[in-house]
C-alpha positions as a printed Julia matrix, in Angstrom:
290×3 Matrix{Float64}:
 131.4   60.36  139.9
 128.99  63.27  139.84
 125.52  62.1   138.94
 124.21  63.27  135.59
 121.81  66.12  135.96
 118.35  64.69  135.63
 115.59  66.63  137.31
 112.99  63.94  136.66
 109.61  65.27  135.66
 110.66  68.91  135.83
 113.34  68.44  133.22
 111.53  65.91  131.06
 109.84  68.46  128.82
 112.98  70.57  128.65
 115.12  67.59  127.73
 112.78  66.42  125.03
 112.71  69.9   123.56
 116.45  70.26  123.61
 116.82  66.92  121.88
 114.22  67.75  119.27
 115.62  71.16  118.43
 119.23  70.15  118.81
 119.79  67.28  116.42
 118.71  65.49  113.35
 119.46  62.23  115.14
 122.89  61.67  113.57
 126.03  61.98  115.65
 128.38  64.63  114.42
 131.69  65.97  115.62
 132.23  69.73  115.82
 134.86  71.24  113.58
 138.21  72.13  115.05
 138.14  75.21  117.23
 140.55  78.08  116.9
 142.58  78.71  120.01
 140.73  81.34  122.01
 140.99  81.48  125.79
 137.88  81.98  127.85
 137.47  85.38  129.48
 139.59  85.88  132.56
 137.63  85.11  135.71
 139.9   87.39  137.73
 138.06  90.58  136.89
 136.0   91.96  139.76
 133.24  92.64  137.24
 133.04  88.94  136.44
 132.6   87.02  139.7
 133.06  83.26  139.52
 133.0   80.45  142.03
 136.15  78.89  143.39
 137.06  75.53  141.82
 135.31  72.5   143.23
 136.92  69.45  144.84
 140.12  68.34  143.09
 140.03  71.56  141.06
 136.9   70.6   139.12
 134.8   73.26  137.38
 132.41  74.67  140.01
 128.65  74.37  139.48
 126.2   77.12  140.43
 122.46  76.44  140.71
 121.03  79.37  142.67
 122.05  82.32  144.8
 121.65  82.88  148.52
 118.08  82.56  149.76
 118.06  86.12  151.07
 114.98  88.16  151.86
 116.21  91.16  149.89
 117.31  93.2   152.88
 120.75  94.81  152.71
 122.16  97.17  155.29
 118.74  97.47  156.88
 117.15  98.59  153.6
 114.66  96.52  151.67
 115.91  95.97  148.1
 113.72  93.12  146.9
 114.32  89.39  146.74
 116.73  88.62  143.85
 115.82  86.34  140.95
 117.67  85.79  137.68
 115.86  85.11  134.42
 118.17  83.28  132.01
 117.52  82.57  128.34
 119.19  79.89  126.26
 119.82  81.04  122.68
 120.03  77.56  121.18
 121.22  76.68  117.72
 123.25  73.6   116.92
 126.13  73.09  114.56
 123.95  71.24  112.06
 120.92  73.55  111.9
 122.18  75.93  109.2
 119.92  74.41  106.49
 116.89  74.87  108.7
 117.76  78.52  109.31
 118.36  79.01  105.58
 114.89  77.58  104.94
 113.34  80.21  107.18
 113.21  78.68  110.65
 113.91  81.34  113.27
 116.1   80.45  116.2
 116.13  84.05  117.48
 113.42  86.02  119.28
 113.87  89.81  118.88
 110.43  90.5   120.34
 111.43  88.8   123.59
 114.58  90.9   123.86
 112.62  94.08  123.2
 110.08  93.1   125.87
 112.87  92.61  128.41
 114.19  96.05  127.49
 110.78  97.67  127.72
 110.11  96.09  131.12
 113.64  97.01  132.27
 114.53  93.42  133.16
 118.2   92.48  133.44
 118.9   88.99  132.12
 121.66  86.54  131.26
 121.62  85.0   127.8
 123.4   81.66  127.4
 124.29  81.67  123.72
 125.71  79.0   121.47
 128.49  80.02  119.13
 126.44  78.79  116.19
 123.6   81.16  117.19
 126.06  84.08  117.29
 127.26  83.15  113.81
 123.71  83.05  112.47
 122.57  86.26  114.15
 125.69  88.39  114.66
 123.84  91.71  114.7
 121.48  90.49  117.4
 124.3   88.92  119.4
 126.23  92.18  119.26
 123.17  94.23  120.24
 122.45  92.03  123.24
 126.1   91.98  124.27
 126.45  95.76  124.12
 123.31  96.41  126.16
 124.32  96.89  129.81
 121.01  95.39  130.87
 122.15  91.99  129.6
 125.14  89.69  129.85
 126.1   86.94  127.41
 127.44  83.64  128.65
 128.6   80.47  126.91
 126.24  77.63  125.97
 128.87  75.78  123.87
 129.51  76.24  120.17
 127.65  73.19  118.91
 124.93  72.53  121.5
 126.09  68.92  121.45
 126.04  67.09  124.78
 129.05  66.79  127.07
 127.9   63.37  128.3
 126.43  60.29  126.7
 122.68  59.67  126.9
 121.61  63.32  127.08
 118.11  63.41  125.59
 119.31  62.12  122.23
 121.74  64.97  121.56
 124.91  64.18  119.61
 127.94  64.22  121.88
 131.22  66.08  122.04
 134.13  63.72  122.68
 136.09  64.13  125.89
 139.11  65.52  124.07
 137.1   68.2   122.25
 135.02  69.65  125.08
 137.33  72.54  125.81
 137.73  73.31  122.11
 133.94  73.42  121.68
 133.6   75.88  124.55
 136.45  78.06  123.26
 135.06  78.06  119.75
 131.91  79.68  121.1
 133.98  82.51  122.6
 135.67  82.92  119.22
 132.24  83.23  117.58
 131.24  85.87  120.12
 134.4   87.84  119.4
 133.82  87.66  115.66
 130.25  88.9   116.12
 131.51  91.88  118.12
 130.21  90.77  121.52
 132.2   92.62  124.2
 133.13  90.96  127.48
 131.19  87.68  127.43
 130.96  86.23  130.9
 133.04  83.28  132.14
 129.91  81.21  132.7
 129.02  78.0   130.89
 125.71  76.16  130.64
 125.94  72.53  129.59
 123.71  71.63  126.62
 120.75  69.71  127.98
 121.99  70.47  131.49
 123.98  67.21  131.35
 127.4   66.91  132.92
 129.56  64.48  134.83
 132.94  64.51  136.54
 134.78  64.03  133.24
 133.14  67.12  131.74
 133.89  69.2   134.83
 137.51  68.07  134.7
 137.92  68.8   130.99
 136.64  72.38  131.39
 138.49  73.17  134.62
 141.42  74.84  132.84
 139.11  77.41  131.2
 138.22  79.05  134.52
 134.48  79.07  133.82
 131.73  78.54  136.36
 129.07  76.09  135.18
 125.61  77.61  135.66
 122.59  75.38  136.02
 119.2   76.46  137.45
 116.66  75.65  140.13
 113.49  76.65  138.23
 112.51  75.06  134.91
 110.03  77.3   133.09
 108.73  74.56  130.8
 108.68  77.0   127.88
 110.41  74.68  125.42
 107.84  73.83  122.74
 105.06  75.0   125.05
 101.9   76.4   123.49
 100.22  77.55  126.71
 101.78  80.74  128.05
  99.64  80.58  131.18
 101.06  77.15  132.07
 104.61  78.46  131.67
 103.76  81.47  133.81
 102.33  79.29  136.58
 105.33  76.97  136.54
 107.74  79.87  136.97
 105.7   81.6   139.66
 105.24  78.36  141.59
 108.95  77.57  141.51
 110.69  80.87  142.19
 112.36  81.47  145.54
 114.82  84.19  146.57
 118.07  83.63  144.65
 116.46  81.46  141.98
 117.87  80.96  138.5
 115.05  80.44  135.98
 115.85  78.71  132.68
 113.89  79.91  129.63
 114.64  80.07  125.91
 115.31  82.74  123.31
 114.3   80.76  120.22
 111.07  81.55  118.44
 110.62  78.16  116.77
 111.36  76.12  119.89
 109.76  78.37  122.52
 106.95  80.34  120.86
 105.14  81.55  124.0
 108.11  82.69  126.09
 107.66  86.39  125.39
 104.0   86.23  126.39
 104.88  84.39  129.6
 107.55  86.95  130.46
 104.98  89.74  130.16
 102.93  87.99  132.86
 105.77  86.75  135.08
 107.64  90.03  135.45
 104.91  92.23  136.98
 103.69  89.44  139.24
 107.15  88.71  140.65
 107.68  92.4   141.21
 104.35  92.55  143.03
 105.64  89.71  145.24
 108.71  91.72  146.17
 111.27  90.3   143.73
 113.86  92.25  141.8
 115.5   90.97  138.62
 119.27  90.53  138.5
 121.84  88.95  136.24
 123.55  85.69  137.14
 126.75  87.58  137.89
 125.03  89.37  140.77
 123.86  86.11  142.29
 127.34  84.59  141.99
 128.82  87.74  143.49
 126.39  87.46  146.39
 127.36  83.8   146.84
 130.96  84.97  147.12
 130.01  87.51  149.74
 130.29  90.45  147.35
 126.6   91.24  147.18
């Protein structure tokens, strides 16, 4: 059995934030999902990892630890900033009351700084903010990947999140792709990030038929519910290595200082010789394509 993802102290703050913003504390079951296959992983523009042992969904945490040299030329050490656009199936009343789960200023800052990024979006977020989802998805600087429809956990005991039953995991994932399609998001990537970062062998088995690659991370930004942008900046800068995947958030109410931290992180990493890439480039490099 694959051990549940628990990164001890590094994930503690993230887990607490995900639990707090992801549930009212009452278990709920997502509605039935329409049949919608995940994007085909066969496209050369959408690199994925080969299935894991026994055909299980593969898990990607970081790219090759390269020094940024290719063909004798120095390109910069790659690093991927990823942003979770979290909204759960039961947070509609909170959004209707004025709580903002989006962060347009963050997206505009990434555009202004010319930073490619991967946004892991829940289907419920795409339903709530279809114009923003479509705008992000149509911008070649970004790629949208799947963060489930409901943002309910795919294991038990995942920071207090409600859970998706074993038999509904695939439907929850596919419902998110349906929400992306309805919002007008073109070509979402065949990548999936488990809510809370929690998974086990059962979850990997249930999603194996979808062809997705599960994407985790090796750097926790600590931006969830943080109020000190400098602390978030230091945590990212201290953790990044070549090929790193950094997890951050694209939700104003749950991560209010992320945009400020990004404005500090980006120029400093560039000064240190890093270049920003999307997750697809790191996975392509892991496959020997980059």
